[in-house]
N, C-alpha and C positions, 0 to 999 in steps of 0.2 A: 553281249554285256562288256567285253573287254574293249571293243571299239568305242562304246559309249563312254567308258571311264577314260580311255586314252583321249578321246575328243574333248572331255570335260577338263582334262588336265592342261589344255592349252589356254583355258580361260584365265585372264589375268585379273588379280586384285588391284584396287586403286593403289597407285604409287609404284607398281611393279613394272619392270622392263617388258616389252612385247615378247611373247613366246618364252618368258622365264618359267622355269619349273624347278621344284613343284610349286603349285599354287598355294595360297593361304598366307595369313598374317601372323600365324603363331611363331613362337620363338624357334621351334625345331624346323618349321618349313623354311625359315630365314637361314638357319644354320646350314641345312642341307643344300640350299641354293648357293651359299657362299663357300662350301667346304672344297678343299683341294682334292677332289676325288682321283685325279690321275696319279697321286702318289700311293694309292691303294690298288689292290688287284682288280678292283671293279672298273677302273679307268674313267674317262670323262662320262658324265651321266647322259650326254647326248648319244652315247654309243650303247647305253644300257638296253637290255632286252625289254620289250613291252611288258612282259610278265612281272619283271622286277619293278619297273616304274608303276605298274598298277598296284602291286603289293605295298609300295611305299605310299602312294596316294591313299590307299584304304587305311594304313597305319596312322598316317598323320591326321586324317580326318576323324579318327575314332576317339571317343571320350574316355575309354578304358585304357589302362597301360598296355601298350603293344610295342614289340621289337621285332624287326626283320634281321635274320642272320643269313648272309648270302655269300655264296662262293666257297672255294676250298678253305679260306681262312675264317669263314663265318663272320664277315664284316657286320658290325652293328649299325643299324638305322632305327632310331626309336622316336616316339612321339612325345608331345608335351606331358601327358599323364605319366609316362614311364620315367621321365627325367627325375621325378621326385624319388623313384626307387634307386636311381643311380647315385644319389647323394653327392659326395665329394669327387666321385669319378666322372661327373658331368662338368663341363661339356667334352672333356678329353676322350670320353668313351665313344663319341660319335666317329664312325669310320674306323674304329680300332677293331682288331680281331678280338673275338669275345674271350678267348682263353688268355690273351695278353692283358685284357681289361680286368678279368676276374679269375685269376689263377687259383684263388682259394676255393672255388667251387667246381674246378675242372673234374675232380673225381666223381662228383655227383652228376654233373651235366653231360660229360662226354658220352657215357653209354646211352643217355637219353637221346642226344642228337644223332647218334649212330643209327638208333632204331627209326627215328623220324626220317632221316635221310634214305632209309630203305622203303619209305612210303607209308609208315605207320602214323597214326594219330594217337597221342597219349594225353591223358588228363590225370592230374594229381589234385586231389581235393583236400583243402584245409591242411596244408603242409607247413611245417616249421622251417623257417629260413632265418638264421642270424644275419642281420643287415646293418650297415653303418651309413644310414642316410642322413643322420643329424650330427655326424662327427663322432659318434660312439656306437659301439655294437649293441644291438637290441634284438630281442626275439620278435619275429613277426610271422604272421600266418597268411598263406595265399592259396588260392585255387588257380592252377596253371593249366593251359591247354596248349600242347605242342603240335602244330600242324605242318605237313610238308608243303613247300613251295616249289612249283614246277616251272622250268624255264619254257621258252617258246617252242622247244622240241619235245616237250613232255617229260623231260628228266627232272628228277628231284635235285634242285640246286641250292635249296635253302630251307630255313626253319622259320615259321611265324609263331611267336610266343605271345599268347594273350593272358593277361594277369588280372585276377580279381582278388584285391586284398580282403581278407576275412579276420584280421586281427581283432577288431573291435567286437565283431560278432562272437568270435571264440572267447574273448574275455567276458563278454556279457553272458554267454552260455555257462562259463565256469563260475561266474559270480552268482548266477541264478541257481546253479546246482548247490553252491555253498549255502545260499540263503534257504534253499529248500531243506538242506541238511540241518541247519540251525533251527528252522521252523519245526522240523520233525522232532529234534531233540527237546525243544520247548514243549511240544505236544506231549511227549512222553513224560515230562516232569510236572504237568499240571496236577495239583492236589485234589483231583476228583477223577472218577472214572469217566472216560470219554471214548466214543467210537463215532466213526463217520459212515453213514449209510448212503449209497448211491442208487439213483433211479427209482422207478415206481415199485420195483420189487424189493427195495430196501436191501441192497447187497452190501455186506461188510467190506469196506475199503481199508479202514485203519482202526486199530484199537490201541490204547495205551496200556502200560503194565497194570494199572489198578483195575481196568476193565477185565483183562485177561485173568487176573487174580480172582476177580468176582465170579467169572463163569467157569473156573476150573480148567479141566483138560480139553475142553471142546475146541476144535479147529474151526473157526468161523469165517476167516478171510476168504473172499470170493464167493461166499454163499449168501443166499437170502435169509432174512430173519425167519421166515416160514419154514426154511429147510433146516437152518441151524438150531431154531428153538420152536419145535412144534407146539410146545405148551404155551408159547406166546400167542399163537393164533387162538387157541382154546380160551385163553384169559382176556381176549379182546385187545391186545396191544398192537397187533397189526392194523386193527381198525383205527386206532389213534394215530399211527404213523401214516396211514393212508390220508386221513383228514389233514394233518399238517402238510403233507406233500402236495395235496390237491388245493388247499386254501391259502397256504402260506402263513397261517396263524401259528404263533408260538404256543406250545403247550407246556404248562407248568403244574407240577403236583407235588405235594408234601405227604410223606408217609404212604407212598403208593405201594401196594402189596403185590408181590410176584412170587409164585411157586416155582422153584428152580431145582433141578436135579443136578448138583455139581459133581457128586460121586455116585455112580450107579448102585453100589452096594449099600449106600446110606439112605437111599430114597430122596424124596423131594424135601426141600427146605422152604420155610416161609420167610421170605426176605422183604425188607421195607426200604423205600428209597425216596429221597427228594430228588426229582429229576426235572430237566428242561429239554424239550424237543425243539431244536432251532432249525428252521428251514435254511438251506444253502442256496444262495442265488448266484446266477452267472451274470456276466457283464450286461446281457440283454434283459435282466430281471427275471429270467425264467428260473424255476426251481429245478435243481439237478440232484438234490439229496437232502439229508437231515443230519445235523450234529446232535448227538445225544450226550448230555452232560449231567452227572448226578453224584450223589453222596449216599453211601449205604448207612442208613440210620436204624438198622435192625437192632443193634445192641443198645442204642440209646432208647429206642421204643421199649425194649425189654426192661431196661433199667427203670424207665418210668412206670411200667406195669408193676414191677417188683416194689417200687417205692409206694405206689398206691395200695398194694396189698398189705405192705408193712404198716402203713399209716392206718389202714382200716383195722388191723389187728390191735395196734396201739390204742386206737380210739375206743375199742370195746373194753380193753384192759383198763383204761383210765376211768371208765365210768364207775368202777368199784373203788377208786381212790377217794379217801376222805376229802382231798382237795378238789377244787373244781377246775378241770383242765380246759384249755382253749388253744386254738391255733390261728396264726395270721400269715398272710403272704409276705413277700419281701418288701412290699410297699407299706405294710402295716395294716392292711384291710383284714379285719377279723373274719375267719372262715366258719368256724363252728365252736360251740360251747357244750359243756356237759348238760344233760337234762336236769340235774340237780340245781345247777346255776339258774337255768331258765325258770324252774319252779320258784326259787327264792326271790328272783327279781320281778316275776310276772311278765317277762318279755317273751315274745315268740321267737323262733329262730330266725325268721325273716327280719324282725324288728332289731335283733341283736347284730346282724351281719353288717360288714362295712364299718361305719363309725356309729352305728346305732347304739352300741353298748355304752357310749359316752353319756347317755341320758340317766344312768343309774348312779354315778358318783355324786356325792354331796356337791352343791354349787360352789361351796368354799374351797373344795378340793379339786374341782374340775381342771383348773388351770395347772395345778401341779401334775395331775395325771397326763394331761395332753402334752405338756412341756417335757416331762420325763420320757414319754413314749416316743415323741418326735426326736429327742436326743439320741435314744438308743437306735432308732431307725437310721439316723444320720451317721453315727459312730460305729455301729455294730456292737456296742458294749451291751452286757446283760441289762435287762429292764427289771427294776425292783423298786416298788413304791408302796407306801402304806396310805390308805385313804378310807374315807367313810362311804358307805353304800346304803341307799334307801331301798329296803326290801318291799316286796309286794304287800306285806302286812302294815307298812308305814313306819316300821322301826328302823333306826339307824344303827349299823354295826360296822365296826373297823375291820377292814380286809387288807391282806397283803397280796399284791399282784406282782408276779415275777414271770420273766420270759428269757429264753436263750435262743440265739439264732442257730440254725443248722446251715452249714456251709458245704460247697463242693470242694473237692481236693484243691482247686485253684483259689479257694478263699471267697467265692461268691455266695452271698446269702440267698437261700432259696425258700426259706420258711422259718417262722418263729413258733416256738412251743412254749406255752405258758400255763400258769396255774394261779387260781385265786384261793387263798387261805383265809379262813375265818379266824382273826386274832383278837376278836373283841374282848374276851375275858382277860387275855394277857395284856392287852392294851390298857384296859382299865386299871390293872394292877401296876403297870409301869408308867402310867400317864404322867405322874409327877416327875419322872426321871427322863422320859424320852421326848425328843422334839423331832418334828418331821424333818426329814433330810431330802434335799433335792440332788438329783443327779445332773452333772454338767456334761454337755456334748462337747467332745473334743475330736478333731480330725474330720475327715469326710468319708465318703463311701469307700469301704475296704477294697472293693474291686468292681469292675463293670464287665458286662458281657460284651463280646466282640460284635461290632456294629457294621452293617451294610457290606457283608462279604459277598452277597449275591451279585451286586452291581459290577465289581471288578471281574468276576467269573463270566458274566455276560459280555463285558467288554472284551475279554480274551477271546470268547467265542466269535464275536463280531470281527475282531482283528484277524483271527485265523481265516474267517471267511473272506475278508477283504484282501489278505495276502495271497490267498489262493487264486483270486481273480486277476492278479497283476501279471502281465507278461512283459519280459524284456525291460524291466525297470527296477534294477537292483536298489536304487536309492529309495524308491517307494516301499519295496518289500522290507528293506531294513528299517524304515520309519515305523512300519506296523509291528515288526518284531521288537523293536526298542520299546514301543508303547505297550506291547503285551508283557514284556519283561518288567516294565515299570508298574504295570497293574498288579502283577504277582507280588512285587515288592510292597505295593501299597496295601495288599491283604495283610502282610506281616506287620506293616506299620500300624494299620488300624487296630489289629489285635493287641499289639504291644501298648498302643495308646489307651485302650480300655482296661488293660491289666496293669494299672499303676505306672504306665509309661516307662517300664524297666529298661527298654531298649532304646530310649530316646537318643537321637543323634547329638553329638557333643560339639558339632561345628556348624557354622552357618555357611550359606552359599549365596552368591550373587545371582538373583533370578529376575527376569523381565516379566512384567505383568502380562504382556501380550502373549508370551510363550505359554504361561499358565492357562490363560483363557482358551487359546487354540487347542491345547492338549486335552483340556476338559471337554470341550465341545466335540472333539473327534470321537471320544468315547460315547457320547450321547447322540451321535448322528442317527443311528437306527431308531432310537426312541423318539427323537424330534421329528423325523420324517413320518413315522407311523402315526404319531399323534397329530400331524399336520400343524406343528408349531413353527411360526416364523421367528427367526433369530435376527435380532438387530444388535450390532456391535458398534460401540463408540470408544475406540481405544486411543486415548490421548497420552497415556503414560508410557514412556519408552525407556526411561532411565532405570537400570537395575537397582534392586534393593537387597540388603542382606537379611536372610531369614532361613528358617528351617524349611526347605522346599517341600518335603513330603507332607509336613503338617499343613502348610498353607494350601497345597493341592487337595488334601483331604477336606479342608473347610470349603474350598470352592466347589468341589464335586458334590458336597452335601447340599450346598445352597442351590446348585443348578439342579440336582436331583429333586429337591423339594419343589423348586419352581416348575419343573416338568410335570411332577405329580399333580400340581395345583392347576396346571393349564390344560384345559380340555375343550374340545368343541371348535366350531368355526370361528376364525378370527383370533385364535390363540397366539400370544406373542411372548417371547423371551427377550428381555433387554439386558445386555451386559455392557457396563460403562466403566472405564477407568480414567483417572486423572491424577495429577500431582497437585498437592495443595497443603494448606495449614489447618490442623485440627483446632477449631476455636476453643475447645475446652482445655487443652494442654499447651497450645501455642507451638506445637511440634510440627515440622514438615514431614511429609511422607506420601504414601499411596492412598487414594480412595477408590474402592472397587465396589460397584453396585450390581446386584442381580435382582431383577424385578420381573414380575409376571402380571398378566391381567386376568388371573383366576378369580375365584369367588371371594378371596379375602378372608380375614379372621375377625372374629367378634372381640369386643373389648376384654371379655373374660379370658378368652384363649390367649390374647396378647400378653396378659399378665403372667401366664404360666409357660410361655413358649420356650423360655431358657431353662426351665426346671428339669432335673433329671427324671426320667421315666414318664414324663408327660408326652403324650402323642395324640394326634388327631387322625391317625391312620388305622385305628382299631387293632386287631391282632396282627396286622401287617407291619406295625411299627413298634419300636422298642423304646422310643422317647429319649435316646441318648445323643442323636446327631447334633442338635443345636447346642446342647449342654457341653459336649465335648468340644465343639467348634468354639464356643465362648471361652472355654478354658484355654484353648490354644492361642486365641488372639490376646487374651489377657496376659498369658505368659510372654507374648511378644510385645508387651507394653502397648497394645493397640486397643481398639474398641470395635464391637459388633453391635450395630443398632438395627432397629426394625420399624417400618411403617406399613400399615395395612388399613384398608377400607372395604366395606361391604356395600358402598353406595351403588345403586342401580346404574349400569352402563359405565361405571367408572371404578369398578371393583379391582382389587389387586393387592399385591404385597411386594415390598422392596426391602432387601437386606443390604446394608452398607458396612463394609468393613474398612478400618483405617489401620495401616501399618506404618509406624514411624521409621525415619531413618535412624537405625541403631548402630552402635559401635560394639564395645566389648561386653556390655551388660547382657545382651541376648545370649552370648555363650555361657555366661555365668548362670543365667536363669536356666538354660537347658541342662547344665550339669546337675542342678539341684532339683529338677523337676520331679524325680521319683520320690524324693523326700518331702516335697511340698504336698503330695497327695496322701 
């Protein structure tokens, strides 16, 4: 092998003098050839031992940083890759004694060289070395291998140092650890109980404080669900987990019952949860575990049961009242009446429910009854109206209908309680003195319930899953963490929005439309893929606009969520288009952003009610506040939210277009007063 290398070393590169050594066209090969070696202890290179020439050939040909230290002075000969590490000491470091070149590291390197010159090979992995290669001192990390170099007689006469820089890898590893720490901290702060189960045996890998609080003193980490919770096997929960793990289908349940013994002395407790079992997928789409996210609704369920019992007791008590009691839900639909009232009017309970009771007021008084009732529903003020009623006997009698709303501690109306009093005799006596009085509606809904909290929690789960699948990409992990933090903030923003916007932001931000679109679509990636929906984007608007970013994001998420819900089946498409233009109605410049789907579309009747509060086409799955809140937000931004929809065969679909004008100071003023406006 030595003879082969020596022979090859006589081959000349184009432009070199015959028999010039060393060969090669690199900078260091040229410098070695032209260096005045006789002024060093090595002497003329023609007199060098073959072993030294071979080591130099290998070093100059290597792509990794390498340096040969030869002779009693450890004279330096290094390659092109190593010169970057020399920094300002290059090219003077060539042919220089190593300790004259780098006196600052003599205490570190001298004992190392001594060992190597005794024939040992030393390797140091991921070591920190301060280095001034760019004109200033900086920390760098290297893996170094120190190998003995033997002369032609077999004695150790030099040291070969091979260097692999690991600075970037070290920084990436530290950044990844930091990202994982931040992700773990975020995991611990999620406002729901969360646990991560791994493998087909569903072994507990992580739990957050709310989950640990839920299960009590049990130590579950590293144990399977069957081992940690034998009662879960008996109640069929491991079967549910098996199905999610095997099929990859998300499992959701509301009011799920679980019998759990948190404290041995107290026996089992009946607990109820709203839960989601979300499969965890790896980069190859295989399922490696399950994320369990849930909320303990035990107390809420008990409160509902207590309320139902209390209402039943009240209902029986009111049957003995000389007045005729009745109840209605928050939207004004009558739920029940006293038996005495049904006997008087001749209506059955089924006929009187909902708005059926409207058939008994006198036709001349019906408008007053309806107007007053709707006003109370809108304002939350007490309902009190006097009107005539036609009885089953055909007689007309004056009645006084009254109702008061029952509210939650937060001010939300949950039910109306009313009574109908026969005032005919008094009315006749006071007829000449009294006039009918109408109640005016002022204000709006006193409060709203929090809307669409489940979607951000699903987004956090998806982002946790996505972040766990990223390797050696700090920027991507940080993107997911930032998105998760933004979604948790959006939960708070949504809640505040529906509770009179008490915490509305008081300053506007410059936001690009393309950024809002991309962020919203990222959170719906899983649903879009699972539903097979093809997304088409036409983003022509690039100029930032001033707005309340959280509110506009809420609107966009609501529109996209509705479009996803409406788009099902083969060929489903979601179109998102943005552009800059002028609103023909106001003449103002601004954004136009359209979210369209090719779903089933909406009927003309539905289109009339789509922006009304509490109107929903999703049954019990919807609360009917999303579009109403969205419309309020856009109106407060001096913009417009419009809708077009058709149910024509093969051309059905719905398109929502929002317009946001270029605003100045007025949007800030509007934001400050928003709580008072509602």
